[in-house]
KELUMTOR-358811 format. One record per residue: x, y, z of N, C-alpha, C in turn; residue in one letter. Coordinates in pm, 1 decimal, decimal comma. Each point is the difference from the previous one (the first is absolute). Example, Ala and Ser with C-alpha at 12.3 -4.5 7.8 and 13.67 -1.06 7.14 Angstrom:
2
PT|1319,0|-569,0|780,0|-89,0|119,0|0,0|90,0|120,0|0,0|A
PT|-35,0|105,0|-72,0|82,0|119,0|6,0|-77,0|109,0|73,0|S
# end
This chain:
248
PT|868,7|1550,0|-786,1|-32,8|-124,0|31,0|-48,7|-31,4|151,4|M
PT|-60,7|-22,8|62,3|-45,7|9,3|170,7|-68,8|-121,0|13,3|D
PT|-57,2|-78,5|-61,1|-81,2|-126,5|35,7|16,6|-38,8|-3,1|A
PT|-77,1|-137,8|109,3|109,1|-116,6|115,6|-127,6|-93,5|-64,1|R
PT|82,0|-74,3|-39,0|-120,4|-148,1|-14,2|61,6|-103,5|59,9|G
PT|-87,5|-107,6|52,3|23,0|-123,8|74,9|-1,9|-110,0|-98,9|H
PT|95,4|-86,9|-29,8|30,0|-86,2|-97,0|35,4|-121,0|91,3|I
PT|-51,9|-118,6|-27,0|21,9|-95,0|96,8|116,7|-136,5|-88,9|F
PT|3,1|60,0|-109,9|105,9|-97,3|-135,5|53,2|18,6|-109,0|D
PT|89,9|-10,7|-25,4|40,7|89,2|-150,5|51,3|-156,4|-66,1|I
PT|-63,5|-40,2|-100,2|72,0|-91,4|-92,2|38,8|63,6|-107,0|Q
PT|124,4|-60,4|-63,2|64,2|-12,8|-104,4|-51,7|-111,9|-123,3|S
PT|57,8|19,5|-126,2|-21,5|-115,1|-116,4|-129,7|-75,1|57,1|F
PT|-144,8|80,8|-9,4|-57,7|-51,2|46,9|-96,9|-13,6|-162,5|S
PT|-62,4|-78,1|-24,5|-37,9|-46,6|-142,3|-154,6|-51,3|-45,8|V
PT|-63,3|67,2|175,1|-138,9|-109,4|-16,4|-133,8|141,1|-8,7|H
PT|74,7|147,3|65,3|-28,8|53,5|14,7|-41,7|133,8|-86,9|D
PT|-16,6|-66,6|-159,8|-6,8|90,1|-78,2|93,4|-11,7|-111,4|G
PT|3,7|72,1|-123,6|117,9|-55,3|-91,2|85,8|32,9|13,5|P
PT|106,2|-125,0|-58,6|145,6|25,8|14,0|16,5|-9,9|135,7|G
PT|147,3|15,3|19,5|60,1|-11,7|134,3|10,9|97,9|48,9|C
PT|-69,9|25,8|171,6|-24,2|128,7|74,8|36,5|-20,5|102,5|R
PT|-13,5|109,4|78,5|59,6|17,8|180,9|-144,8|12,6|23,9|T
PT|-74,7|-54,5|81,3|-111,2|-6,5|117,7|4,3|64,8|69,9|T
PT|-60,0|97,1|66,4|-37,7|81,5|137,7|-71,4|-32,8|79,8|V
PT|-44,2|-95,7|112,7|-114,6|-12,1|91,0|17,1|77,9|112,6|F
PT|-136,8|88,4|-41,6|-3,8|103,7|91,9|-92,9|-68,7|107,8|M
PT|-52,2|71,4|121,3|-38,2|-7,3|87,1|-147,5|69,6|-14,9|T
PT|-151,4|-79,4|76,6|-69,6|63,8|12,2|-111,2|-46,8|-127,2|G
PT|-134,7|-27,8|65,3|-75,1|-43,8|-108,8|-135,8|21,6|53,4|C
PT|-131,8|35,8|-130,1|-95,7|-16,4|83,1|-91,9|-117,0|10,5|P
PT|110,5|-84,8|-71,4|-107,7|-175,2|0,4|37,1|-61,8|123,8|L
PT|-31,6|-132,6|29,2|100,8|-79,3|38,8|-107,2|-165,4|-6,0|Q
PT|95,1|-35,3|-153,5|-18,8|-116,9|-50,3|-54,7|-102,1|86,5|C
PT|-69,5|-81,4|5,7|55,2|-167,9|120,2|116,9|-14,7|-96,2|R
PT|19,6|-33,0|-69,7|105,7|-51,7|-98,0|126,8|71,5|-44,9|W
PT|22,2|88,2|82,1|116,1|105,9|-8,4|114,7|-79,8|4,7|C
PT|105,7|35,0|-101,2|144,2|-27,5|21,7|75,0|97,1|67,4|A
PT|-55,3|123,0|26,3|117,7|46,7|87,8|-97,2|99,3|129,5|N
PT|-71,2|-92,9|87,7|-84,1|96,4|69,1|99,4|74,5|95,7|P
PT|158,9|-24,1|9,2|60,5|79,3|67,8|-25,0|146,4|-73,9|E
PT|-53,7|44,5|-73,8|4,0|114,7|-94,6|-112,1|45,9|-7,1|S
PT|-77,9|-38,3|108,7|-120,0|57,9|51,6|-33,5|158,5|39,4|W
PT|85,1|-27,3|98,9|47,8|108,4|162,0|69,1|104,6|-165,1|I
PT|-82,5|167,2|73,1|138,9|96,2|-29,8|102,7|1,8|64,2|Y
PT|144,4|1,7|-39,0|101,7|73,5|72,4|83,9|-90,8|75,0|G
PT|90,8|0,9|72,1|85,5|-82,3|19,6|-108,7|-89,1|126,5|K
PT|77,0|-127,3|14,4|-66,5|-107,5|73,7|93,8|-89,2|27,4|H
PT|-6,1|-131,7|89,1|21,2|-95,5|40,1|-25,9|-138,4|-50,8|L
PT|117,6|-117,7|-35,4|-53,6|-95,1|26,3|67,0|-67,4|29,0|M
PT|-64,7|-119,6|49,4|54,9|-112,2|112,2|7,4|-149,9|-53,1|F
PT|153,0|-17,1|-36,9|6,7|-162,1|-61,7|10,3|-87,6|177,7|A
PT|-124,8|-41,2|5,8|11,1|-69,6|125,8|72,9|-167,4|7,6|Q
PT|40,8|-16,3|-131,2|47,5|-149,7|-5,5|169,7|32,3|12,0|A
PT|42,5|144,5|-30,4|154,0|52,5|14,9|31,9|30,6|170,7|S
PT|-158,9|-0,9|67,6|51,6|26,1|138,3|33,5|-80,3|97,3|C
PT|117,2|59,3|59,3|81,0|-143,8|81,5|-25,8|42,4|133,9|K
PT|-130,1|16,0|34,6|-87,2|7,3|146,4|42,3|-86,1|44,9|W
PT|-25,0|-119,5|-21,8|59,9|-144,4|48,7|146,8|-16,8|63,1|D
PT|39,5|76,8|-70,4|152,4|6,5|37,0|19,2|108,3|146,4|K
PT|-41,5|42,7|-7,7|-49,0|80,3|152,2|63,1|153,7|-56,5|G
PT|2,5|21,7|-169,7|7,1|126,2|-44,2|-188,9|117,6|41,5|C
PT|27,7|106,5|75,0|-117,1|115,7|30,0|72,8|107,6|-44,6|D
PT|118,1|62,8|-72,2|13,6|142,9|28,3|-71,1|67,9|-88,6|V
PT|-113,0|-63,0|-57,0|-67,9|148,2|-54,3|-89,9|21,6|100,4|C
PT|3,1|-44,6|84,2|-95,3|25,4|105,8|10,0|122,6|91,9|L
PT|148,8|-7,6|0,1|20,2|168,9|113,5|35,0|80,3|-116,4|S
PT|-0,7|-2,7|-140,1|24,5|136,9|-79,6|-149,5|39,5|-62,4|V
PT|-77,7|-90,1|10,5|-136,3|32,4|-28,6|-84,0|166,0|35,8|C
PT|13,7|97,5|-51,6|-72,6|132,9|38,1|-108,4|27,7|49,9|P
PT|-67,3|-97,5|-79,8|-187,8|-19,2|38,5|-57,2|-73,9|59,5|T
PT|86,8|-110,1|55,3|-22,3|-91,5|55,2|-77,5|-126,2|-68,6|G
PT|33,3|-15,5|-124,1|-146,2|-48,4|-127,2|74,5|-134,5|32,5|A
PT|136,0|-100,5|30,1|43,9|-99,7|11,3|-4,9|-63,2|131,6|I
PT|-55,6|-98,4|39,3|-13,8|-70,7|126,2|0,8|-158,8|-6,4|T
PT|60,6|-12,6|122,7|25,1|-185,5|-37,9|-53,0|-58,8|119,6|M
PT|-70,9|-99,7|-56,3|-17,7|-70,7|141,4|71,4|-132,9|65,8|E
PT|14,1|-43,0|155,5|132,0|-99,7|-22,0|-79,7|-104,2|-71,2|P
PT|96,3|-95,7|-114,3|22,5|-88,3|-43,5|-97,6|31,7|-127,9|G
PT|-21,2|113,0|-45,5|-64,9|42,5|-116,0|89,5|108,3|-82,4|Q
PT|-15,8|-30,7|-151,3|67,5|104,1|-79,4|-41,1|140,8|-17,7|S
PT|100,4|91,3|27,8|-90,5|131,7|-34,3|-155,0|63,9|-57,3|P
PT|-46,5|82,4|67,0|-88,4|22,5|-70,1|-41,2|145,3|-74,7|Q
PT|-33,9|80,8|-116,0|26,1|110,4|-7,7|-157,2|89,4|18,8|V
PT|23,0|87,5|82,5|-167,6|57,8|-84,2|33,2|176,3|-64,6|D
PT|-122,7|-50,3|-102,2|67,1|35,1|-121,1|-88,6|143,4|9,9|W
PT|-106,9|18,3|61,2|-27,1|128,8|27,3|109,2|68,4|54,9|N
PT|110,5|-28,5|152,0|63,0|79,5|0,4|152,1|-2,2|-27,3|K
PT|11,0|-73,5|-99,6|137,8|14,1|-82,2|-44,6|90,6|-114,2|C
PT|-111,9|26,0|-34,7|1,0|70,4|-120,0|32,7|160,2|29,1|K
PT|27,5|27,9|174,5|-4,7|154,1|-1,2|133,9|-5,2|44,3|D
PT|139,9|-124,4|-78,2|115,5|49,9|5,1|59,0|53,2|-110,1|C
PT|123,7|69,3|2,9|26,1|20,5|-109,8|159,2|-21,3|-80,8|H
PT|50,7|-72,9|162,9|172,3|0,3|-15,1|13,5|-169,7|27,1|D
PT|-111,0|-89,1|27,2|51,0|-101,4|-26,0|127,6|-62,1|64,7|F
PT|37,7|25,7|145,8|79,5|-27,0|31,4|20,6|-181,7|33,6|P
PT|-109,3|-25,6|-22,3|55,1|-169,7|2,9|24,5|-70,1|-80,8|C
PT|-13,5|59,9|-91,5|51,1|-48,6|-152,6|186,6|-31,9|-40,1|T
PT|49,5|92,4|103,2|130,5|68,5|-21,3|48,8|-126,0|172,5|S
PT|-37,3|-27,1|93,3|29,2|-70,8|43,6|-16,3|-164,8|-13,7|I
PT|-118,8|-34,7|-8,7|-21,9|-98,5|-66,1|139,1|-113,2|-94,4|C
PT|45,5|-111,5|74,9|128,1|-35,1|-61,0|-26,7|-130,3|-85,9|P
PT|-149,8|-18,1|-59,9|-35,8|-74,7|-40,8|-66,2|54,9|-148,4|N
PT|-27,1|107,8|14,3|-99,0|76,0|-134,9|-161,4|-61,7|7,2|R
PT|-29,4|12,0|145,6|-110,9|-63,3|-19,1|-130,8|110,8|1,4|A
PT|62,1|110,3|47,0|-71,0|124,8|-1,4|89,8|109,7|-125,7|L
PT|-111,8|11,3|-70,9|50,2|92,8|-89,2|-82,7|106,2|-48,1|K
PT|99,8|124,2|-60,4|-98,0|128,4|-34,5|-41,2|-15,6|-170,3|Q
PT|-89,0|-67,4|-13,0|-36,4|-39,7|-172,2|-8,8|144,2|-71,2|C
PT|-32,0|126,1|34,6|-5,6|83,7|-91,5|74,4|92,0|67,1|V
PT|44,9|78,0|-164,5|118,2|139,3|47,6|-39,4|125,9|-109,3|R
PT|24,0|83,1|82,8|-61,9|121,6|-44,0|156,8|65,1|-129,3|E
PT|-59,3|37,1|-116,9|49,9|78,7|-75,3|-79,9|129,8|-42,0|Y
PT|112,0|57,7|-59,2|-47,8|111,6|-41,4|4,8|32,2|-187,1|T
PT|-68,8|25,2|-19,9|-9,2|30,7|-162,6|118,6|-59,6|-110,5|S
PT|99,0|124,9|100,3|114,0|-3,3|-72,9|112,1|-117,6|-13,0|E
PT|-26,8|-20,8|119,9|103,4|-150,6|45,8|-99,0|-140,7|-41,6|E
PT|-155,2|-19,2|-65,6|-44,0|-55,9|-54,9|42,3|-17,2|-154,0|L
PT|-9,9|102,4|-55,7|81,4|29,4|-149,0|129,4|-13,0|23,0|L
PT|70,5|17,9|54,7|124,7|-23,1|39,1|46,3|-169,0|-92,5|Q
PT|-46,7|-43,8|91,3|-36,4|-157,2|-18,9|-82,0|-70,2|-138,3|I
PT|-41,8|74,9|-74,3|-57,1|-65,6|-126,0|64,7|83,6|-92,5|L
PT|93,3|123,0|16,4|113,8|13,7|-61,8|87,5|-69,9|-36,4|R
PT|3,7|-92,8|120,5|113,7|-97,6|20,5|-55,7|-147,2|-123,4|R
PT|-103,9|-3,4|24,5|-61,5|-148,5|-51,7|-22,2|29,0|-169,5|D
PT|24,8|143,8|-1,0|-44,9|52,1|-153,6|45,2|-100,8|-100,2|F
PT|108,0|-17,5|15,9|113,3|-69,8|-140,5|-39,8|-191,5|-1,3|S
PT|-66,8|-20,1|122,4|-42,7|-132,0|7,3|-122,0|-19,6|-71,0|S
PT|-74,1|85,9|-19,8|-104,0|-49,2|-69,5|-15,7|-41,3|-117,9|W
PT|55,5|10,9|-131,9|-32,8|53,2|-134,0|-111,7|59,8|-51,5|G
PT|-9,8|9,2|-94,0|-93,9|123,0|-41,7|-152,3|-48,8|-2,6|S
PT|-65,7|-105,4|51,6|-119,5|-39,6|68,1|-23,9|67,2|92,4|N
PT|122,7|24,4|140,7|-54,3|-38,2|124,5|-19,2|117,3|74,6|G
PT|12,2|42,5|97,3|-23,3|110,5|101,3|-16,7|-24,6|138,2|G
PT|-102,3|54,1|60,2|-36,1|2,7|142,4|-169,6|-25,0|-14,2|V
PT|6,1|-105,2|143,7|-148,4|-21,8|42,0|-25,3|40,9|121,5|T
PT|-103,1|58,5|40,1|-50,8|21,8|117,2|-131,0|-99,8|74,4|F
PT|10,6|-43,2|81,9|-39,7|-131,1|46,0|-20,0|12,1|148,3|S
PT|-37,5|-93,8|56,4|-61,8|34,3|138,5|-53,8|-116,5|102,4|G
PT|-60,8|11,5|107,8|-62,2|100,1|17,4|-122,0|94,1|-112,3|G
PT|-19,3|89,3|-14,6|-29,5|93,0|-135,2|75,9|137,4|1,5|D
PT|103,2|33,6|-107,5|86,6|88,8|-1,9|-122,4|120,9|2,5|P
PT|-102,5|49,4|-43,2|-45,7|90,8|-7,7|-84,0|30,0|175,7|I
PT|41,1|-40,2|91,4|-47,5|55,2|173,0|114,7|94,0|14,1|T
PT|130,0|-11,9|-119,1|101,7|92,6|66,8|-11,2|109,7|-127,3|Q
PT|-98,1|43,0|8,1|-45,5|111,5|-173,1|120,2|57,2|16,8|H
PT|11,9|124,2|83,4|86,8|110,1|-15,9|183,0|-41,8|-10,5|D
PT|20,7|-109,5|46,9|119,0|-51,4|17,3|-0,4|-58,0|-149,9|F
PT|-63,5|-71,8|-37,6|6,3|-90,7|-125,8|-44,9|102,2|-138,2|L
PT|-55,0|88,5|-11,9|-22,9|121,7|-79,2|125,1|42,1|-41,6|I
PT|127,8|44,2|108,0|148,2|88,3|19,2|32,7|-156,3|-54,4|E
PT|47,9|-67,3|20,2|50,3|-119,8|-63,0|-22,5|-34,4|-163,9|V
PT|-119,2|0,4|-35,9|-23,4|16,9|-113,7|-4,8|82,7|-92,6|L
PT|28,3|116,3|46,8|4,6|161,9|-52,4|161,5|-57,6|-62,2|K
PT|96,1|-32,3|75,4|126,6|-34,1|40,7|6,7|-119,0|-108,9|G
PT|-19,5|-38,6|-34,4|-57,7|-125,1|-69,1|-17,1|79,3|-157,0|C
PT|-80,0|47,1|-8,5|-31,3|48,2|-142,2|127,9|101,8|-49,8|Q
PT|51,0|57,2|92,2|125,9|66,9|11,4|158,6|-79,9|-75,7|K
PT|-38,9|-85,5|36,2|117,7|-77,5|26,0|-37,6|-110,4|-152,3|L
PT|-124,7|-20,2|-63,8|-54,0|-47,6|-123,0|-11,6|-163,9|87,3|G
PT|-17,8|-5,7|114,6|-22,0|-132,3|42,4|-110,6|-32,6|22,6|I
PT|-51,0|-146,6|-131,0|-164,0|-108,8|30,8|-11,5|32,3|94,2|H
PT|-122,9|1,5|68,9|-82,5|-21,9|96,3|-95,5|-57,5|3,9|T
PT|-23,9|-137,9|81,3|-127,3|-103,1|5,5|-62,5|40,3|167,4|A
PT|-100,0|-73,8|-15,1|-99,6|12,9|152,5|-63,1|-145,5|25,5|I
PT|8,8|-19,8|116,5|-132,4|-99,1|53,0|-58,6|95,4|36,0|E
PT|-132,1|-2,6|0,6|-116,8|51,2|106,2|-112,6|-34,7|-2,5|T
PT|-69,9|9,3|79,4|-139,9|-44,7|91,2|-83,3|90,6|-90,0|S
PT|39,7|136,2|23,4|-101,8|143,2|-124,0|-76,6|-13,3|92,7|A
PT|49,6|-41,3|142,5|-161,1|27,7|112,4|6,7|164,2|47,5|H
PT|28,2|104,2|-82,8|16,5|108,1|41,1|-74,9|151,7|1,9|F
PT|-16,9|87,9|15,8|-70,5|125,3|-27,0|54,9|-1,7|-179,2|P
PT|-107,7|38,4|-91,5|52,1|26,7|-124,8|141,4|59,3|-25,6|R
PT|-57,2|145,1|42,4|101,6|87,3|-20,3|147,0|-24,0|31,4|E
PT|10,0|-89,1|134,3|129,9|-69,3|37,9|60,8|-97,5|-111,7|K
PT|-89,3|-91,5|13,5|34,6|-121,2|-108,8|61,0|57,3|-130,5|F
PT|-101,4|123,3|-94,6|33,4|14,5|-137,7|74,8|110,4|51,7|L
PT|85,1|62,3|68,3|122,9|109,1|-1,1|123,2|-137,7|17,1|D
PT|-23,7|-74,1|69,1|86,8|-120,5|-2,4|40,1|-28,1|-155,3|V
PT|-143,4|-57,0|-70,1|21,1|-67,1|-73,4|83,9|100,0|-127,7|M
PT|-45,2|100,1|-31,9|76,5|79,8|-81,6|185,2|-30,5|-23,9|Q
PT|46,6|-21,7|85,9|133,1|-35,1|29,2|10,1|-133,8|-71,6|Y
PT|-58,1|-95,0|4,9|-14,5|-135,7|-3,8|20,5|-55,6|-153,2|I
PT|77,8|-122,7|-16,3|32,4|-10,1|-156,4|-127,7|-142,3|-15,6|D
PT|20,7|-73,0|128,4|-50,0|-158,4|-9,2|-24,8|-30,9|132,7|F
PT|-128,8|-23,8|0,8|-67,9|-26,5|138,2|-114,1|-119,8|23,8|A
PT|50,8|-99,1|100,2|-34,0|-84,9|8,1|-145,1|28,6|111,5|F
PT|-155,8|-40,4|-14,4|-91,6|5,3|81,0|-68,3|-119,4|52,0|I
PT|14,7|-60,3|105,9|-135,2|-118,6|34,6|-113,6|28,8|8,4|D
PT|-64,0|-56,4|-114,2|-108,7|-10,6|46,7|-65,3|-168,3|92,9|V
PT|-14,4|29,6|133,4|2,6|-138,1|67,2|-101,9|-86,4|-27,4|K
PT|-155,7|66,9|7,4|-153,7|-51,7|-56,8|-74,3|113,3|1,0|N
PT|-45,8|-36,2|-124,1|-116,8|58,6|-53,6|-117,3|87,1|86,5|M
PT|-22,3|-133,5|103,8|-105,7|15,2|112,3|6,3|84,1|93,9|D
PT|-85,9|128,3|13,5|84,8|75,2|113,9|6,2|-49,3|103,6|R
PT|-122,1|-107,0|109,2|10,7|-44,0|105,2|107,8|-67,9|33,7|E
PT|42,5|-107,0|-142,5|134,3|-94,5|24,3|112,5|107,7|47,1|A
PT|4,6|57,7|-92,7|135,5|115,9|-41,4|3,8|74,4|143,7|H
PT|-81,4|14,0|84,7|-15,6|78,6|128,4|85,2|-138,0|125,7|K
PT|-135,6|-137,8|-19,5|96,5|-71,9|74,8|129,5|-69,4|-13,1|A
PT|44,1|33,4|-119,1|160,1|-72,6|-36,5|68,9|106,5|35,3|G
PT|-34,8|151,0|-37,9|138,1|118,3|9,7|-44,3|88,8|119,4|T
PT|-110,3|-12,2|53,5|-74,8|87,5|115,8|-53,2|149,4|-78,9|S
PT|52,5|19,9|-133,3|-98,6|98,6|-82,9|-67,6|-60,2|-111,2|V
PT|-143,8|101,7|-39,4|-18,8|-35,4|-66,3|39,6|15,8|-174,3|G
PT|-83,9|-68,7|-102,2|123,6|40,8|-133,4|-58,7|175,7|-91,7|N
PT|-96,5|11,6|62,5|-56,6|147,9|-35,5|109,1|139,4|-82,6|E
PT|67,5|17,3|131,2|91,7|96,5|-66,9|128,9|-68,8|-73,1|L
PT|5,4|-104,2|8,7|150,4|-68,9|-78,7|-86,9|0,8|-154,2|I
PT|-121,2|-41,6|-41,3|-72,5|-33,8|-144,4|9,9|158,0|-51,7|L
PT|-54,5|70,0|64,8|-28,8|126,3|-22,1|102,6|100,8|-50,8|D
PT|148,3|-14,6|108,6|92,0|47,0|-75,2|90,3|-29,6|-118,4|N
PT|-24,2|-141,8|-16,4|44,1|-111,1|-136,6|-34,8|100,3|-110,7|I
PT|-175,5|18,6|44,7|-65,1|26,2|-153,6|41,8|206,8|-13,8|C
PT|-6,4|82,6|116,6|79,8|139,5|40,4|173,1|-15,3|-94,6|A
PT|17,8|-122,2|22,2|164,2|11,7|-34,7|23,3|-37,7|-195,4|L
PT|-126,5|-57,5|-9,4|19,4|-44,8|-176,9|-92,9|170,0|-24,1|K
PT|-77,0|40,7|25,0|-51,9|104,3|-72,1|46,7|130,0|28,9|Q
PT|135,0|-24,1|50,5|80,8|175,7|7,4|106,3|29,0|-45,8|S
PT|10,4|-162,6|-117,0|81,9|18,2|-123,3|173,8|-13,6|35,7|G
PT|-22,3|-119,2|134,2|122,4|-4,4|31,1|85,4|-113,4|-80,5|W
PT|114,1|20,5|-51,2|65,7|-50,8|-125,9|65,8|-139,2|42,9|K
PT|40,3|1,9|143,4|75,7|-117,4|57,1|-90,5|-166,3|-36,7|G
PT|100,6|-96,8|31,0|-92,5|-128,2|-26,8|-40,3|-30,5|187,3|R
PT|-110,7|-74,2|-26,0|-82,0|-14,2|107,2|-13,4|-190,8|-19,1|L
PT|15,6|-66,3|95,2|3,2|-166,1|0,9|-74,8|-28,7|121,0|V
PT|-137,3|-12,6|-1,4|-118,1|-48,9|117,2|67,9|-157,3|19,4|L
PT|10,9|-15,0|110,7|11,3|-159,5|62,6|-85,4|-44,3|84,4|R
PT|-21,2|-98,2|11,4|-65,8|-40,9|110,9|65,3|-159,6|82,3|Q
PT|67,1|26,7|118,0|21,2|-84,7|62,6|-86,7|-88,5|53,8|P
PT|23,3|-177,2|-100,6|-114,6|-89,8|-1,3|27,2|-51,8|164,9|T
PT|-110,6|1,5|57,5|-13,7|-14,4|165,1|-147,2|-116,9|0,5|I
PT|40,0|-141,6|23,3|-43,7|-125,8|-14,6|-122,3|62,8|87,2|C
PT|-122,4|-62,1|-60,0|-161,7|65,6|127,1|-15,0|84,6|-16,4|G
PT|99,3|156,1|-43,7|-50,3|106,0|16,1|-30,5|50,1|-102,5|Y
PT|79,7|0,4|-136,2|-29,0|97,3|-114,6|0,0|-90,9|-154,9|N
PT|29,3|-155,7|45,6|10,5|-75,9|-109,2|-105,3|-81,6|-75,6|D
PT|-120,1|43,9|36,3|-99,0|18,2|-66,5|-12,9|46,4|-160,3|S
PT|-97,2|-68,7|-59,8|-51,7|24,5|-146,4|-71,9|123,6|5,0|E
PT|-70,4|38,6|107,9|-79,7|133,7|-17,6|86,5|98,2|26,4|E
PT|119,4|-44,2|78,0|120,1|170,3|74,1|7,8|18,4|-194,3|N
PT|77,2|-125,8|-29,3|81,5|22,4|-143,4|-103,5|119,7|-93,9|A
PT|-74,7|-77,3|-4,6|-125,4|51,6|-92,1|-32,4|179,9|4,0|K
PT|-17,0|36,5|153,9|-41,0|102,7|64,6|113,7|89,6|-36,7|N
PT|121,7|-20,5|-33,5|137,7|41,6|-27,2|43,1|80,7|-99,3|S
PT|-42,5|-134,4|-118,7|-66,3|7,2|-135,7|33,7|178,3|-40,8|F
PT|-88,8|70,3|65,1|-37,4|171,6|-57,1|105,6|68,8|-14,2|P
PT|95,6|-34,6|105,8|120,6|64,5|36,1|106,2|40,3|-64,7|L
# end
């Protein structure tokens, strides 16, 4: 096992991400950019920086981050808080500013794991899940990291770990179905049944998502599928959208 994945959080004792008590693994990368996303830091694949401006003590004279930034991404004008040029920041891999910041205003929010390292964490949590629990892969969208996810899922299958996923299903059909063969329980959000409205809210249309839902049904997949709609006032809470969703 040598695949590596980028994960921004692992939460044990989750009770809202599938049946029973679970461990939820939040992975980076997503083909959608939903306006209401609860985890926008997960859109970008790979390691990246977060700046908690409210925690920064620039007004107390602290400017240690300026001297260690290798890309010149952090600048500070007189009388103003530091500014981060995210286009420059994305070229950094070590983030020395995070280790020197005394107030943890700068944080690396993603860690790289091998599949074996992640499986060790799941083995640790195994006894806490009970008979109905397991692991849920969330994000972002886990299928963005297809190869890493497949390797971990195969390991889960060998260990008898129940697997769940939260996915947009906005991927090529072959890649989507390849992952789903190792999944026992799936959440797929249908944001809006109107193609243009879906694109306006998420940056992509809904055709591929709906096609993949149908393909999954026709594939003979034995898992349980839960279709969800995050209800957004003025976006998808109309009676018409509800009626159009009914055929699913």
